[in-house]
C-alpha positions in Angstrom: -70.3 -31.7 -2.6 -70.5 -28.8 -0.1 -70.2 -25.1 -0.9 -67.8 -22.6 0.5 -65.8 -19.6 -0.6 -62.9 -21.8 -1.8 -65.0 -24.2 -4.0 -63.5 -24.4 -7.4 -65.7 -23.2 -10.3 -64.6 -26.1 -12.5 -65.5 -28.7 -9.8 -68.9 -27.0 -9.3 -69.8 -26.9 -13.0 -68.7 -30.6 -13.5 -71.1 -31.6 -10.7 -73.9 -29.2 -11.7 -73.6 -28.2 -15.4 -76.8 -26.3 -15.3 -75.2 -23.7 -13.0 -73.4 -22.2 -16.0 -76.7 -20.8 -17.3 -77.7 -19.8 -13.8 -74.4 -17.9 -13.1 -74.6 -16.0 -16.4 -78.1 -15.0 -15.7 -77.0 -13.9 -12.2 -74.3 -11.6 -13.6 -73.2 -10.9 -17.2 -69.6 -10.9 -16.0 -69.9 -14.7 -15.8 -70.0 -14.8 -19.6 -66.3 -15.0 -19.3 -66.8 -18.7 -18.5 -68.1 -19.2 -22.0 -64.7 -18.1 -23.3 -62.8 -21.4 -24.0 -59.5 -19.8 -22.8 -61.1 -18.7 -19.5 -62.8 -22.1 -18.9 -59.7 -24.1 -19.4 -57.4 -21.8 -17.4 -59.1 -19.6 -14.8 -62.1 -21.9 -14.6 -60.0 -24.7 -13.2 -58.3 -22.7 -10.5 -60.8 -19.9 -9.7 -62.8 -20.1 -6.5 -66.4 -18.9 -5.8 -64.8 -16.1 -3.9 -63.0 -14.9 -7.0 -66.1 -15.4 -9.1 -68.1 -13.3 -6.7 -65.4 -10.5 -7.1 -65.7 -10.7 -10.9 -69.5 -10.6 -10.7 -69.6 -7.9 -8.2 -71.6 -10.1 -5.8 -71.2 -10.5 -2.1 -69.8 -14.1 -1.5 -72.4 -15.2 1.0 -75.2 -14.1 -1.2 -73.7 -16.0 -4.2 -73.3 -19.2 -2.1 -76.9 -19.0 -0.9 -78.2 -18.4 -4.5 -76.2 -21.4 -5.8 -77.5 -23.6 -3.0 -81.1 -22.5 -3.7 -80.7 -23.2 -7.4 -79.2 -26.7 -6.8 -82.1 -27.5 -4.5 -84.6 -26.2 -7.0 -83.2 -28.2 -9.9 -82.2 -31.5 -8.1 -83.9 -31.5 -4.8 -80.6 -31.8 -3.0 -79.8 -29.7 0.1 -76.2 -28.5 -0.2 -74.4 -27.5 3.0 -72.7 -24.1 2.9 -69.4 -24.0 4.9 -67.9 -21.0 6.5 -64.2 -20.8 5.7 -61.7 -18.0 5.1 -61.5 -17.2 1.4 -58.1 -18.3 -0.1 -57.2 -17.6 -3.7 -54.1 -17.6 -5.8 -53.5 -15.1 -8.7 -54.3 -16.2 -12.2 -51.0 -17.1 -13.9 -52.1 -18.0 -17.4 -51.0 -15.2 -19.7 -54.1 -15.3 -22.0 -56.5 -15.6 -19.0 -54.8 -12.6 -17.3 -55.3 -10.5 -20.5 -59.0 -11.4 -20.6 -59.4 -10.4 -16.9 -57.4 -7.2 -17.4 -59.5 -6.2 -20.5 -62.7 -6.8 -18.5 -61.5 -4.6 -15.6 -60.6 -1.8 -18.0 -63.9 -2.1 -19.9 -65.7 -1.7 -16.6 -63.5 1.3 -15.8 -64.6 3.0 -19.1 -68.2 2.2 -18.2 -68.0 4.0 -14.9 -67.5 1.2 -12.3 -66.0 2.5 -9.1 -62.2 2.5 -8.9 -62.2 0.8 -5.5 -64.3 -2.1 -6.8 -61.9 -2.6 -9.7 -58.8 -2.4 -7.6 -60.2 -5.0 -5.3 -61.0 -7.3 -8.2 -57.5 -6.8 -9.6 -55.9 -7.6 -6.3 -58.0 -10.8 -5.8 -57.5 -12.1 -9.4 -54.2 -10.7 -10.7 -52.2 -9.1 -7.8 -49.0 -8.4 -9.7 -48.5 -6.9 -13.1 -45.7 -5.3 -15.2 -46.0 -2.4 -17.7 -45.6 -4.7 -20.7 -48.8 -6.6 -19.7 -50.7 -3.3 -19.5 -49.4 -2.2 -22.9 -50.4 -5.6 -24.4 -53.8 -5.4 -22.8 -54.4 -1.9 -24.3 -53.3 -3.2 -27.8 -55.8 -6.0 -27.5 -58.6 -3.7 -26.5 -58.0 -1.6 -29.6 -57.9 -4.8 -31.7 -61.3 -5.7 -30.1 -62.7 -2.4 -31.4 -62.1 0.1 -28.6 -61.1 3.4 -30.3 -57.4 4.3 -29.8 -58.5 7.8 -28.7 -60.5 6.3 -25.9 -57.6 4.1 -24.7 -55.2 7.1 -24.8 -57.7 9.4 -23.0 -57.8 7.1 -20.0 -54.2 5.8 -20.0 -53.5 7.6 -16.7 -56.7 6.1 -15.1 -55.6 2.6 -16.3 -52.3 3.1 -14.4 -54.2 4.2 -11.3 -56.0 0.8 -11.1 -52.6 -1.0 -11.1 -50.6 1.7 -9.3 -50.0 -0.2 -6.1 -48.7 -3.3 -7.9 -46.4 -1.3 -10.2 -45.0 0.8 -7.3 -44.2 -2.3 -5.2 -42.0 -3.7 -7.9 -38.2 -3.3 -7.7 -36.2 -2.9 -10.8 -33.8 -5.8 -11.3 -30.2 -4.9 -10.7 -27.9 -6.2 -13.5 -24.3 -5.0 -13.6 -23.4 -3.0 -16.7 -21.6 -5.2 -19.3 -23.4 -8.4 -18.3 -25.1 -10.0 -21.3 -28.5 -9.7 -19.6 -27.9 -6.0 -19.2 -27.1 -5.6 -22.9 -30.3 -7.5 -23.8 -32.2 -5.1 -21.5 -30.8 -2.1 -23.3 -31.8 -3.6 -26.7 -35.2 -4.5 -25.4 -35.7 -1.0 -24.1 -34.8 0.5 -27.4 -37.3 -1.7 -29.2 -40.0 -1.0 -26.6 -39.6 2.7 -27.1 -40.4 2.3 -30.8 -43.2 -0.3 -30.5 -45.0 1.2 -27.4 -44.0 4.9 -27.2 -47.1 5.6 -25.1 -45.8 3.3 -22.5 -43.0 5.7 -21.7 -45.2 8.7 -21.9 -47.7 7.6 -19.2 -45.9 5.2 -17.0 -43.0 5.6 -14.5 -40.2 3.5 -15.9 -36.6 3.6 -14.6 -34.2 4.8 -17.4 -31.4 2.6 -18.5 -29.9 4.9 -21.2 -26.9 5.9 -19.0 -25.7 2.3 -18.2 -23.2 2.2 -21.1 -21.6 5.5 -20.0 -21.5 4.2 -16.4 -19.7 1.1 -17.5 -17.2 3.1 -19.5 -16.5 5.4 -16.5 -16.0 2.4 -14.3 -13.6 0.7 -16.8 -11.8 4.0 -17.4 -11.2 4.4 -13.7 -9.3 1.1 -13.5 -7.4 1.6 -16.7 -3.6 1.6 -16.3 -3.3 4.5 -18.8 -3.8 8.1 -17.8 -7.5 9.2 -17.3 -7.4 11.3 -20.5 -6.6 8.3 -22.6 -8.1 5.2 -21.0 -7.6 1.9 -22.7 -11.2 0.6 -23.0 -12.5 -1.9 -25.6 -15.2 -4.5 -25.8 -13.6 -7.9 -26.4 -15.5 -10.3 -28.6 -14.7 -13.8 -29.8 -15.7 -12.7 -33.3 -18.6 -12.6 -35.8 -19.4 -16.3 -35.4 -20.2 -15.9 -31.7 -24.0 -16.0 -30.9 -23.7 -12.8 -28.9 -21.7 -10.8 -31.5 -24.6 -8.5 -32.2 -24.8 -7.7 -28.4 -21.0 -7.0 -28.3 -21.3 -4.7 -31.2 -24.3 -2.9 -29.7 -22.5 -2.4 -26.3 -19.3 -1.1 -28.0 -21.3 1.4 -30.0 -23.3 2.6 -27.0 -20.1 3.0 -25.0 -18.3 4.7 -27.8 -15.3 2.3 -27.8 -13.7 -0.1 -30.2 -14.8 -3.6 -30.6 -11.7 -5.9 -30.5 -11.0 -9.5 -31.1 -8.1 -11.5 -29.5 -6.0 -11.1 -32.6 -6.2 -7.4 -32.3 -4.3 -7.5 -29.0 -0.5 -7.8 -28.5 1.5 -8.2 -25.3 4.2 -5.7 -24.5 6.1 -6.0 -21.2 3.5 -8.5 -19.9 0.6 -6.1 -20.6 -1.9 -6.5 -23.5 -2.3 -3.5 -25.7 
């Protein structure tokens, strides 16, 4: 097989298993390949260009070194092709977490921000705040002091800033089930990851229930001072009953069932 920037790590190691030891000796960063999760996920899709980014090695130098090692061990002369590097972001959740942790460990050890941003862009590209919070939790579980993680929270965000800033918050109309779930999730997130809301820019959703109430009050047939607004639910046996209750409580209105309504002069009350 030939070598180029887009050669897959997994294909290379299947053809030349001895290169695992060689790569690890070339850069300690390649120890990630000893991690079963990384080998089964990232190893199957990662290219030599991405590996060079992880190892902090210039791609042409890495290709030349690999070709030289293959010739030394097997006597084969491997052709090195010149192609434009193409890579897709790693999608496996566990593999992404391992890569993110490695980036942040390097950040704490003083590796230049520009190098880490380039590695992040080539391997991950897009990220959401929950991934960052999960990564920080895993770092602490691995032994990094909580004080150290908190001390550099702002710097962590700087590495991923472009990706976070490029994301648009999803627009879900107030009252939609997904919107209610989002409110519930936000309330839980505030309790579980309070530091997430202290250090990261996150769009608030607290005023959505009041916005929904104002909209419904505006179309109420009753005078504005006494709008007829309720949340209608099929009842306690409905799978979304908790969400209906949550929404009514947040809006400050009554939760009503069909049997609570009567029709007077063709209008339900």
